[in-house]
N, C-alpha and C positions, 0 to 999 in steps of 0.2 A: 504494499500500500503506499502511497505516495500522498503527501499532503499538498495542497494548494491553494490558490486563494482567488474569490472572485471579489473585484473590484468593484463595487456598487455605487461609487462615487463618495461615501462618507467612510465607511469603514470596509476594511478588507476582512472577508468572512472568509474562515476556512472550509476547504472543500475535501472529502474524503474521495480519492479516484481507486478504484479497483481495477486490476488490470483484467481485460478482456471484456470490460461492459462500457458500453457508450457513457460519457459525461453529460449529462443532463444540460449543458449549454451548447452542446454541441447542434449545429445544424445538419439538416438533410432530410430524405425521404426516404422510409423503408419500403422494401419491398411488399408488404401488407398494404401499406396505402396507396400504391402506384395500382394494385391488383382491384383495390375496392373501388377507385375513379375509373378504372377501366370498364369492370363491370357495370356502374352506373351508367357511364356513357353507353354501353352497348345495349343497355335496356331502353334508354331514351331515344337512340337511334331506330330500333326496333318498331318503338311503338309510332314514331313519327313517319316511317317508311310509306305506310298507305295513305297519309294525306299528303306527303310530297308527289305521290303516284297522281293521284287525283288533281292536283293542285296542276301539275306539268299537261294532262288531259285537259283541264278547261282553258288552260293557256293555247294549246294548240287549237282548240274550239275557235277561239277569238281571234287567233292568228289566222285561222282559213277563211272565216269571215272576211276579214281585212282584205285578205288576198284576193277573195274572189270583187269584193268593192273595188279594189285596186284595178283587176282585169278590167272591170266594166268601165271606170273612169278613164283608163288609158285607152280603151277602143274609142270612147266618145271624145276624148281629145285629137285623138289619132283621125278620126273620120272628119273633124272640123278642121283641123291644118292640113290634110290632104285632099280634102273635098271628095271623098267617097265612102262609100258605106262600109261598115265594119259588122260583123256578124259575131256575137257571141254565144255559144253554144255552151249549154249545161246538159251534162250527161250523169244522170241520176243512178245508172247502173253501174259505172264506174266512179262514180262521187268525184267530179273532174269537171273543171271549166277549163275553154278554150276559145282563142280568137281566130277569125279568117278574115283578112290576111294576118298572120302573127304580128303580135307587138311584144314579143319576147318574154311573155309570161304565161305561165298555166299552173293553174291551182289544183292540187288534188288531196282529196281528204284525208288520207291515212286512218285516224283513229276516228274522223268524223263523218257522218252520213249526210248527204244531201237528199231532200225530199220537196216534191213539188208543190205541197200544197201544207196547210195547217192542221187538216183532219186527222191523218193516219201517218206518221212519221215511219212506222214499221212496214206500211205496205203502199208504196208508192204507186200512184195510177199510171204515171208517165216514165218514159224511158228518158227522154230529153224535153229540152225546150231551148228556144233560140230567141236571140234579141238582136235586133239590126239597128245599129246607132246610124244616124243619116248626117250627113255634112252640115245641116241647119243646126245641130246640135240636139235635136229631139230622137227620140227611139220609136220604133215599130216594135211593141210587146204583145204582138196579138194572141192571147192567151196565158202570158206570163203575167203573174203578178209578183212573185219574189220566189227567191232560192232560201229555202229555209234549211239551217244546220243543226244538227244535234250531235252530241260526243256518244262513241258506242258504247260509252261506260254508264251504267245506270246510276254510278254514284254521283255523276255530273249531270244535275239536272237542268243547266241552262240551256237555252236555244236562241238563236240568232236567226234573222233573217234580212236578207239583202233586196233592197225593192228598186225598182226602176219605174220612174214616173214616164210615162209615153209622152205626155203633150211636152214636158220639160226635157227629158232626159236624163233628170236627175237622179242619183244613187243616193241611196241612203243604208244605212245600217241600223239595225234595231236589236234590241234584247228582249225577251220575253221577262214580264215582271210579273208573274203570278196571276195577274188576271187582264194585262193589256200589254200591247208592245209600246215602249220606249225608245228613245234615241241611245244607241250603245256608248257612242263618243263623239 
């Protein structure tokens, strides 16, 4: 045994040091403390994983709605600038949207379903819809009300629609708010 002192400012207090045992003033982390922290972090990550997965799907749904709106807006602007018609085709069987002539963008759903009407998203009645944007900025959307989008995950209840107003050619994105559609952004 060896005597040592701890200087606490006023007095020098004697401390007995036993070989092989750590001194209580020694700093450091023990293996048990590290194991407990890692176990707690593991439990927290395991609990948060499902919510992160659903958050990613909700972000993908919103992003796909934005892509569809971007495609329609690009087609509208290109038709005005180039003074020619642009056709936007929405394919409900492939969950995709494309433009003829191409403007460089195509949106595919991935984990998102496209459907033609607001009645039954699990049983679409049509396989495709077309919207023609005219050089004067209007749209010919005969029979086309909107593209409705929903996540394939039942845990993501959000739904979006991308509307085209034929008289003005205006494109808008709306989100289902439980009882009515409202502007998404």
